[in-house]
C-alpha positions in Angstrom: 105.2 107.4 95.7 108.1 108.7 93.6 109.4 107.9 90.2 112.9 106.6 90.1 115.3 104.8 87.7 117.0 101.6 88.9 120.8 102.0 88.8 121.7 98.5 89.9 121.6 96.0 92.8 123.5 95.7 96.0 125.2 92.5 97.1 125.4 92.0 100.9 126.9 88.9 102.6 125.4 90.0 105.9 122.0 91.6 106.1 118.9 91.8 108.3 116.8 88.6 108.2 113.8 90.5 106.9 115.6 91.0 103.6 116.0 87.3 102.9 114.7 86.5 99.4 114.5 90.2 98.3 116.9 92.2 96.2 118.1 95.6 97.3 118.4 98.0 94.5 120.1 101.4 94.1 117.5 103.9 92.6 117.8 107.5 91.3 114.8 109.7 92.0 113.4 111.4 88.9 111.5 114.7 88.3 108.4 115.1 86.2 110.6 115.2 83.0 112.3 111.9 84.0 115.5 113.8 84.8 117.7 112.8 87.9 116.6 114.7 91.0 118.4 114.5 94.4 120.6 111.7 95.7 120.3 108.0 94.9 119.3 105.7 97.6 118.5 102.0 98.3 115.1 100.4 97.9 113.9 96.8 98.5 112.6 95.3 95.2 109.0 93.9 95.3 108.6 94.3 91.5 111.3 92.3 89.9 112.9 95.4 88.4 116.2 95.6 86.7 118.9 98.2 85.9 117.5 101.0 83.7 113.8 100.4 84.6 111.7 103.3 85.7 109.9 102.3 88.8 107.4 103.5 91.5 109.1 103.8 94.9 107.2 104.1 98.2 109.6 106.3 100.3 107.9 106.1 103.6 108.8 103.7 106.4 105.3 102.7 107.5 104.0 101.9 104.0 107.2 100.0 103.2 107.0 97.9 106.4 103.4 96.9 105.7 104.6 95.0 102.6 106.9 93.0 104.9 104.0 92.5 107.3 106.5 93.4 110.0 106.1 96.6 112.0 109.8 96.5 113.1 111.3 95.9 109.7 114.3 98.2 109.1 113.1 99.5 105.7 112.4 103.0 104.4 111.9 102.6 100.6 110.3 99.8 98.5 110.0 99.4 94.7 106.3 98.7 94.2 106.0 98.6 90.4 107.7 98.9 87.1 106.5 101.8 85.0 105.6 101.1 81.3 104.6 104.6 80.2 104.6 108.1 81.7 102.2 110.8 80.5 102.1 114.2 82.2 98.9 116.2 82.6 100.0 118.5 79.8 100.1 115.6 77.3 103.8 115.2 77.2 
């Protein structure tokens, strides 16, 4: 699981049938200080997130496919939850 910020959603007129009913969001991975880290990527939204939300993203194909209950689903990253509060081990 990785922390990320939702940047926005993607509109697609043609997409794989497994995505029917789900939003595809653009997310920016974050470091432990909630600063951008690495390149943004797409994630299927299972948490009803919106732009600006900090979310937990599963970035591993098998875990992501299990949510779809479809071993052949073409998915790599899934938003699994919206984060309300972040507290590091050092209390910050």
